C-alpha positions as CSV (number, residue, x, y, z in Angstrom):
1,M,26.7,79.0,-8.3
2,A,24.0,77.2,-10.2
3,W,21.7,80.2,-10.2
4,I,24.5,82.5,-11.5
5,L,25.3,80.0,-14.3
6,I,21.6,79.8,-15.3
7,V,21.2,83.6,-15.4
8,F,24.5,83.9,-17.4
9,L,23.3,81.4,-19.9
10,I,19.9,83.2,-20.3
11,L,21.7,86.5,-20.9
12,L,24.2,84.9,-23.3
13,G,21.4,83.3,-25.3
14,G,19.5,86.6,-25.3
15,L,22.6,88.4,-26.7
16,I,23.5,85.9,-29.3
17,A,20.0,85.2,-30.6
18,P,19.4,88.8,-31.9
19,F,22.9,88.6,-33.4
20,G,22.0,85.5,-35.3
21,D,18.7,87.0,-36.4
22,L,20.4,90.2,-37.5
23,L,23.1,88.2,-39.4
24,G,20.4,86.1,-41.2
25,T,18.5,89.3,-42.1
26,R,21.7,91.0,-43.4
27,I,22.6,87.9,-45.5
28,G,19.1,87.8,-46.9
29,K,19.2,91.5,-47.9
30,A,22.6,91.1,-49.4
31,R,21.3,88.2,-51.4
32,F,24.3,86.2,-50.4
33,S,24.2,82.6,-51.7
34,L,25.9,79.6,-50.0
35,L,26.5,76.4,-52.0
36,K,24.4,77.8,-54.8
37,L,21.3,77.9,-52.5
38,R,18.7,80.7,-52.7
39,P,19.5,83.7,-50.5
40,K,16.4,83.0,-48.3
41,K,17.5,79.4,-47.6
42,T,21.1,80.6,-47.0
43,A,19.8,83.0,-44.4
44,T,17.8,80.2,-42.7
45,I,20.9,78.0,-42.6
46,V,22.9,80.8,-41.0
47,T,20.2,81.3,-38.4
48,I,20.2,77.5,-37.6
49,I,24.0,77.5,-37.3
50,T,23.8,80.4,-34.9
51,G,21.3,78.6,-32.8
52,G,23.6,75.5,-32.7
53,F,26.5,77.8,-31.8
54,I,24.4,79.1,-28.8
55,S,23.8,75.5,-27.7
56,A,27.5,74.6,-28.1
57,I,28.6,77.6,-26.0
58,S,26.0,76.8,-23.4
59,I,27.2,73.2,-23.0
60,G,30.9,74.3,-23.1
61,L,30.3,76.8,-20.3
62,L,28.5,74.2,-18.3
63,I,31.3,71.7,-18.7
64,L,33.9,74.4,-17.9
65,V,32.2,76.0,-14.9
66,S,30.1,73.2,-13.3
67,E,31.9,70.3,-11.7
68,E,28.6,68.6,-11.0
69,F,27.6,68.8,-14.7
70,R,31.0,67.3,-15.7
71,Q,30.4,64.5,-13.2
72,R,27.0,63.7,-14.5
73,L,28.0,63.9,-18.2
74,F,31.3,62.0,-18.2
75,V,31.0,59.6,-15.2
76,D,27.3,59.0,-14.2
77,I,25.9,58.6,-17.7
78,P,28.5,56.0,-18.9
79,F,28.1,54.2,-15.5
80,L,24.3,54.2,-15.9
81,Q,24.7,52.9,-19.5
82,K,27.0,50.1,-18.3
83,T,24.6,49.2,-15.5
84,L,21.8,49.1,-18.0
85,D,23.7,46.8,-20.2
86,E,24.5,44.5,-17.3
87,S,20.9,44.5,-16.2
88,K,19.8,43.5,-19.7
89,K,22.2,40.6,-19.6
90,A,21.1,39.5,-16.2
91,L,17.5,39.7,-17.4
92,L,18.0,37.1,-20.1
93,P,18.1,34.1,-17.8
94,L,15.1,35.4,-16.0
95,Q,13.2,35.7,-19.3
96,E,14.1,32.1,-20.2
97,E,13.0,31.0,-16.7
98,R,9.8,32.9,-17.2
99,K,9.2,31.2,-20.5
100,K,9.8,27.8,-18.9
101,L,7.4,28.7,-16.1
102,E,4.8,29.8,-18.6
103,D,5.2,26.5,-20.5
104,K,4.7,24.6,-17.3
105,I,1.6,26.6,-16.5
106,N,0.2,26.0,-20.0
107,N,0.8,22.2,-19.6
108,K,-0.8,22.3,-16.2
109,E,-3.8,24.1,-17.7
110,I,-4.0,21.4,-20.4
111,E,-3.9,18.7,-17.7
112,L,-6.5,20.5,-15.7
113,N,-8.9,20.8,-18.6
114,K,-8.4,17.1,-19.4
115,L,-9.2,16.3,-15.7
116,K,-12.3,18.5,-15.9
117,S,-13.3,16.7,-19.1
118,D,-12.8,13.3,-17.3
119,V,-14.8,14.4,-14.3
120,K,-17.7,15.5,-16.6
121,E,-17.6,12.1,-18.3
122,F,-17.6,10.3,-15.0
123,R,-20.6,12.3,-13.8
124,R,-22.4,11.8,-17.0
125,G,-22.5,8.0,-16.8
126,N,-20.8,4.8,-15.9
127,V,-17.2,4.8,-17.3
128,V,-16.2,1.2,-18.1
129,I,-13.0,2.0,-20.1
130,K,-10.5,4.8,-19.3
131,R,-8.4,6.8,-21.7
132,G,-5.1,5.0,-22.4
133,Q,-6.3,1.7,-21.0
134,T,-5.0,-1.4,-22.8
135,L,-8.0,-3.3,-24.2
136,F,-6.4,-6.2,-26.0
137,I,-3.0,-7.8,-26.2
138,A,-2.0,-10.1,-29.1
139,K,1.2,-11.8,-30.3
140,V,2.0,-11.3,-34.0
141,S,4.5,-13.2,-36.1
142,S,5.4,-12.1,-39.6
143,N,4.2,-14.6,-42.2
144,P,2.6,-14.6,-45.7
145,N,-0.9,-14.5,-44.2
146,I,-0.1,-11.6,-41.8
147,K,-3.1,-9.5,-43.0
148,L,-5.5,-12.4,-42.3
149,D,-4.0,-12.9,-38.8
150,L,-4.3,-9.1,-38.1
151,G,-7.9,-9.2,-39.2
152,E,-8.7,-12.0,-36.8
153,I,-7.0,-10.0,-34.0
154,Y,-9.1,-7.0,-34.8
155,N,-12.3,-9.0,-34.7
156,S,-11.4,-10.7,-31.5
157,A,-10.6,-7.4,-29.9
158,D,-13.9,-6.0,-31.2
159,R,-15.9,-8.8,-29.6
160,Y,-14.0,-8.6,-26.4
161,V,-14.6,-4.8,-26.0
162,Q,-18.3,-5.1,-27.1
163,K,-18.8,-7.5,-24.1
164,I,-17.5,-4.7,-21.8
165,V,-19.3,-1.7,-23.3
166,I,-22.6,-3.3,-24.6
167,P,-22.9,-6.6,-22.7
168,T,-26.6,-6.9,-23.3
169,K,-26.5,-6.5,-27.1
170,K,-26.7,-9.9,-28.9
171,E,-25.9,-8.6,-32.4
172,V,-22.2,-8.6,-33.2
173,K,-21.1,-5.4,-34.8
174,N,-17.8,-3.5,-35.1
175,I,-17.5,-0.9,-32.4
176,L,-13.8,-0.2,-32.5
177,L,-12.9,2.8,-34.6
178,W,-9.4,3.0,-36.0
179,R,-7.5,5.5,-38.0
180,T,-6.7,4.0,-41.4
181,S,-3.1,5.2,-41.1
182,D,-2.7,3.2,-37.9
183,I,-3.8,0.0,-39.5
184,S,-1.5,0.6,-42.5
185,E,1.5,1.2,-40.2
186,I,0.8,-2.0,-38.3
187,E,0.7,-4.0,-41.6
188,Q,3.9,-2.4,-42.9
189,S,5.8,-3.0,-39.7
190,T,4.8,-6.6,-39.1
191,S,5.4,-7.5,-42.8
192,K,9.1,-6.7,-42.4
193,G,9.6,-9.8,-40.3
194,G,10.1,-10.6,-36.6
195,N,7.8,-11.2,-33.7
196,W,5.6,-8.4,-32.3
197,I,3.2,-7.6,-29.5
198,L,0.2,-5.6,-30.5
199,L,-1.5,-3.5,-27.8
200,I,-4.9,-2.0,-28.6
201,K,-5.6,1.0,-26.4
202,S,-8.5,3.3,-25.8
203,A,-8.1,6.9,-27.1
204,T,-11.0,8.2,-24.8
205,N,-13.0,7.4,-21.8
206,V,-15.9,5.1,-22.7
207,L,-19.3,4.9,-21.0
208,K,-21.3,1.8,-20.7
209,G,-23.7,1.7,-23.6
210,D,-21.6,3.7,-26.0
211,N,-21.8,2.6,-29.6
212,F,-18.2,3.3,-30.6
213,V,-14.8,3.1,-29.0
214,F,-11.9,5.1,-30.5
215,V,-8.7,3.1,-30.3
216,Y,-5.0,3.3,-31.3
217,P,-2.3,0.7,-31.5
218,E,1.1,0.3,-29.9
219,L,3.4,-2.2,-31.6
220,L,6.3,-3.6,-29.6
221,Q,9.0,-6.1,-30.5
222,N,8.4,-9.4,-28.7
223,K,12.0,-9.7,-27.3
224,I,13.6,-11.5,-24.4
225,I,13.4,-9.4,-21.3
226,V,15.0,-11.8,-18.8
227,R,16.5,-15.2,-19.2
228,R,16.4,-18.3,-16.9
229,E,18.7,-18.0,-13.9
230,E,19.4,-14.3,-14.7
231,I,20.0,-12.1,-11.6
232,I,17.6,-9.2,-12.2
233,T,18.3,-7.2,-9.1
234,S,20.4,-7.6,-6.0
235,V,21.1,-5.7,-2.8
236,I,23.5,-6.0,0.2
237,V,21.7,-5.6,3.5
238,E,22.7,-5.8,7.1
239,K,21.2,-8.3,9.5
240,K,19.1,-5.6,11.3
241,E,17.3,-4.9,8.0
242,L,16.1,-8.5,8.0
243,D,14.6,-8.6,11.5
244,Y,10.9,-9.1,12.1
245,K,10.0,-5.4,11.7
246,N,12.0,-4.6,8.6
247,I,12.0,-7.9,6.6
248,N,8.7,-7.2,4.7
249,S,9.7,-3.7,3.8
250,T,13.1,-4.9,2.6
251,I,11.6,-7.5,0.3
252,N,8.9,-5.2,-1.1
253,T,11.5,-2.6,-1.9
254,L,13.6,-5.2,-3.7
255,L,10.6,-6.5,-5.7
256,R,9.6,-2.9,-6.6
257,K,13.1,-2.2,-8.0
258,T,12.9,-5.5,-9.9
259,R,9.6,-4.5,-11.4
260,D,10.9,-1.1,-12.4
261,K,14.0,-2.7,-14.1
262,I,11.9,-5.2,-16.2
263,K,9.6,-2.3,-17.2
264,A,12.7,-0.3,-18.3
265,K,13.8,-3.3,-20.4
266,G,10.4,-3.3,-22.2
267,S,8.2,-5.7,-20.3
268,I,4.5,-4.8,-20.3
269,V,3.5,-7.0,-17.3
270,N,2.5,-5.2,-14.1
271,E,3.1,-7.9,-11.5
272,I,5.9,-10.3,-10.7
273,N,5.1,-13.9,-9.7
274,T,7.2,-15.3,-6.9
275,R,8.1,-18.8,-6.1
276,G,8.9,-20.0,-2.6
277,N,8.5,-18.4,0.8
278,F,11.0,-15.5,0.8
279,I,10.5,-14.7,4.5
280,K,11.0,-18.3,5.7
281,K,14.1,-18.7,3.4
282,I,15.6,-15.5,4.9
283,R,14.8,-16.5,8.5
284,D,16.2,-20.0,8.1
285,S,19.5,-18.5,6.7
286,L,19.7,-16.0,9.6
287,N,19.2,-18.9,12.1
288,I,22.0,-20.9,10.5
289,N,24.5,-18.0,10.0
290,Q,25.4,-15.1,12.4
291,N,26.9,-12.8,9.8
292,N,26.0,-9.1,9.8
293,K,25.8,-8.7,6.1
294,Y,23.9,-10.6,3.4
295,L,23.4,-10.5,-0.4
296,L,19.8,-10.7,-1.6
297,E,19.3,-11.6,-5.3
298,V,16.1,-11.8,-7.3
299,V,16.6,-14.6,-9.9
300,S,14.4,-15.3,-12.9
301,L,13.1,-18.9,-13.1
302,K,12.4,-18.8,-16.8
303,D,12.9,-17.0,-20.1
304,S,10.4,-14.2,-20.4
305,K,9.5,-12.1,-23.4
306,T,7.8,-8.7,-23.6
307,A,4.3,-9.9,-22.7
308,D,5.2,-13.0,-20.7
309,S,4.8,-13.3,-17.0
310,I,8.0,-12.8,-14.9
311,V,8.6,-15.6,-12.4
312,V,11.3,-15.1,-9.8
313,E,12.8,-16.5,-6.6
314,L,15.0,-14.9,-4.0
315,N,18.4,-16.1,-3.1
316,I,20.2,-15.1,0.1
317,T,24.0,-15.4,0.5
318,K,26.1,-14.6,3.6
319,L,29.0,-12.2,3.1
């Protein structure tokens, strides 16, 4: 059937094409004009229309005679278009995921390059200060002489860092390098009033013997983190969690949660000071009571601000 249709279309095209050419020639000789066009252009337009007529007849016959062609034209093509549109929509989340993945890869490459740089510096000499390390901590209170107070802090920090980086050098010189904008921001913030903690941090790794240390400040409000007798963290545990094997792990986990909580509240201390023998206190309570559940509470023994040490004790209560 398909072969017959193809042969028929070829014959039909062959018959209509001379007719279109003849019609164009006749119109040209007759000097017939369409829409005020020149006869030659009119003949060309008639020839083009005839060619379009041939194509239209060919497609019409294909639609009329071939069921397979109708299926492809009216069913398969719209279905494929719809599938293509759905595929494009489904591809959007994948493109977003790909962008996120590329961003992660770029960040990892930055971290890797930073790590390589650090390794090179370690190999090159004796690193005495690491990037981001806090070099000096000072309390700052707003007052009319705040600029003089800050100047003394800068000089004290300079002398302290010099003893770390160039301990053999007797001559006192400024080795800390600041951005002018950083110092201006410190002075503006502290002049507005209040109590502050000034952290001076290293911007790069520093080798022993280096002549300069690039630093940047971090200014924090010196606020109350915990108050005396405040319960910082607590947990309910069963008696089996306080036996000889688990007691140390239970206490360490509770103290770790306590440290994380005071960090989240703004404390800059890294360790918690404890008072009393926690383990003895717990064992004594277990010997006296036979309960299965107990409440452990970490209680602050004093008011502590941002840079103050955190001193705690542990209370155990039967439930």
